[in-house]
C-alpha angles and dihedrals in degrees: 000000000000092000093053093044092053091048090049091052090054092049091047091051091046092049092051091048092049090048089059100034101042098042100131127232119256123245102028121140125253133224125205116274114231118214135200120260113244129173113260109279094357111218105158132101092001094139124078108359089227089076096052124114126238088267089070088070112063125327124181125197099230107273096321116128120208126188111247105191103286112161123291096204100263093137129217127343128178124189136180121203127198131181135170118199135183117199137184126190127179093205111015095165094050089236126165106246101021116251090213142282128308129208126185142169121216130191113192129193126189131182123196135186126187124178118182128182130166092272106023144049127199121186126179125174131173130175144162142158146218116229128194109191140177111201134173113258091008103059120202126343137176120202145158102228151151099050115185131185129180130180130176134167129182128181136179124207129183095276106004142052131209135186137171130186137179136176139181123190135175123192129186100224093206091063098033106089103139119128089211090065100068134115094033090164095044093246126118104237144153089241091071090071098033121122114219147132124249135060133299116206121196121189124179135167138155149142140225126203125184126186133183094036092162098028130095089245122043139167135212123195124184134176126186130178125189131180130185117191135177130207129192094358129143106198109097089214088069103083134146118268134185130191133183119189124192121184126181119182130179117202123206114193099205095175138342089278104030127067131172129201141189117201131193115191125183124183122188112192130177133173137189091222126133092278094042092230125208117180131179119189124188123188124183115183142161129203150158137231119205126188098212089184138344089278103034130068129177128189134188130185133179130180149130131270128203123191121193112185128181124188100201095190095060095024108237134146128195128181117193134169138179147155122288127192143162142179135188141187125201128181130183112223130190091257101030140311140298128207145173129197136184124185140179112196131176128210145151094301096041136265129341124196121198133184123186143158130198146189134193124199131198105211132193093254103019147337138279129196132176136179120180139167149118129282120198112202132208092266094053096261114150107207125187110228130190144164120197133169130180131184124183121183122203129181094270104008147043133216121203130181134172139174127190127180116173143156136217147133119287128220087262090059090252122139107235142180125218130191121189122178129179135185123183140177126188123187128188108214095184137323091290105042143037143177128223131190129182141173121198128187129184130179130179128182140160126255129213129022119008135023120332094229090207118204121191132185129182129178136178119204131191128176143173121207126192133176107234095183136352089281108024128074131190125208128188116192144183130194132185116193130193124193122191121175129173090234115037094025128226138324139165140203143192128215138180129195142187123201136185117190149152143176123235118208105211095174139055 
């Protein structure tokens, strides 16, 4: 753990320095923040970035500017969060049969800083916990664990924009069982549903710089680096990965309704897997965005993708290239939006073609959004894909539901499918207490040649929260988990928890 502790110390020191150095001045003027156009509820090519289309670089919605959360001048706020939780689980490791029950006591502390001005936003968060646990086969242990640090800063100038972000997060895999905590690296992978001991470490940082915001010719440069490391694990699927992504885009505003772009995207990926994979992907594309009317926008991109992969352990080197293209249509309607999207991407396993259409609705008491289509993979598999979300608000309660089915390329260069479904119900009993219920389901399996190696997880959660005083809250919770894999078989577990917590506002 020395390596990760040293890295955490550096990030904490850097975060504190940025908190002092980058604190923006008060009273400066803002400019609108332009955002990239994405299909409604984007679900495609979200796996290995080497399979993404040119549209995964930079897309601009004509010349329309949309605010993106730059500060509104509310000043500095500082908060401190504390919670103390006792938990009991009759089968924490999801073993069949159970090795015995586990009980543990966690005390968590979180610190947050937000500084907003009319043209900037600074956010810094840090948290960690102390855990005292009694586990079967391990006995008792007492550790400071699960540190997490996040820092982001965005600033607008008269004709440019700049943002940086960084995060560091450790998770003890033995105590991290939540289905809401998957896909930390943005890649569909079997490891997201693996059960193992040890520690997962996620590090991410990057920057984006845009110039010529109001000029006929502008440029956007972005760099993002992500690392996922494992310590003291057993599962061979849990291996270290590292990814660097560079994107350079030039924007040519031909007219008030027509804009062209040229994008160069380079991805450098390496993994400490069995094959010791190194992969470099280069995509060069050009495209156009046309505002057909005030409510309708169409885009089209075409380019070329080259994938150079080396398996150092064999050794073996392959170099493949092919055409990539995409097109989209988006229309604003009185009660929402409609869109259609077609994409041809190329990655380490070959080409993938995807077609989808979507619709969002603004309802009287909520919202509904759906995107659905077909994705044809490099092995000829035609997979239905969808992304749906529904929110319904009642006088004292809220119902939420979502479904996501997507495809992509895993860190082991395997084409995979993932399905995630959630259903939630929250009920306010009175001003002091509330109930919450939720069901989560996740499934991951392989596409193409060979067995699917399906993994399925289901959990049911119920909790009761009550305000004990003006500042302190109490929560009692229950969770039932089910694990079903094509290999080891199925298992289930039950856990209960009791939490006391509050938030301290240190400033203002």
